[in-house]
C-alpha positions in Angstrom: 126.1 130.8 110.4 123.9 132.9 108.2 121.2 135.0 109.8 118.0 133.4 108.3 119.3 129.9 109.2 120.2 131.0 112.8 116.7 132.6 113.2 115.0 129.5 112.0 117.1 127.5 114.4 115.9 129.8 117.2 112.2 129.4 116.2 112.6 125.6 115.9 114.3 125.4 119.3 111.6 127.6 121.0 108.8 125.4 119.5 110.4 122.2 120.6 111.1 123.5 124.1 107.5 124.8 124.6 106.1 121.5 123.2 108.2 119.5 125.7 107.2 121.7 128.6 103.6 121.5 127.6 103.5 117.7 127.3 105.4 117.4 130.6 102.7 119.6 132.3 99.9 117.6 130.7 101.5 114.3 131.8 101.8 115.6 135.3 98.1 116.6 135.4 98.9 120.3 135.4 96.3 121.1 132.7 96.2 124.9 133.3 100.0 125.1 133.0 99.9 123.1 129.8 97.2 125.4 128.3 99.2 128.4 129.4 102.3 127.2 127.5 100.2 126.3 124.5 98.9 129.9 124.4 102.5 131.2 124.4 103.0 129.5 121.1 99.6 129.6 119.3 98.4 133.0 118.3 94.7 133.6 117.6 94.2 129.8 117.3 96.9 129.5 114.6 100.3 127.9 115.0 102.8 130.6 113.9 104.7 128.3 111.4 101.4 127.3 109.7 100.5 130.7 108.6 101.7 134.3 108.0 103.5 135.4 111.1 106.3 137.8 111.6 109.1 137.1 114.2 111.0 139.9 115.8 114.6 139.4 116.8 116.7 141.6 118.9 120.5 142.0 118.5 122.4 139.4 120.4 124.1 141.5 123.0 125.9 138.5 124.5 128.3 138.6 121.5 129.4 142.2 122.1 132.8 142.8 123.5 133.5 145.1 126.4 136.6 146.5 124.8 
């Protein structure tokens, strides 16, 4: 898989995971938890994929061999 596509997959997966967690918290009446999750994704009131935002990725150390 090429790196830009893999990174976009990671961003999409993170957004979907946070959305699901946030809605589950809201459905359970845990409003402060839902807000907390929302604030993990939204920066300065702007959703990162709706504006100029730079993601930082670290090298995937799980793929390194111990040889």
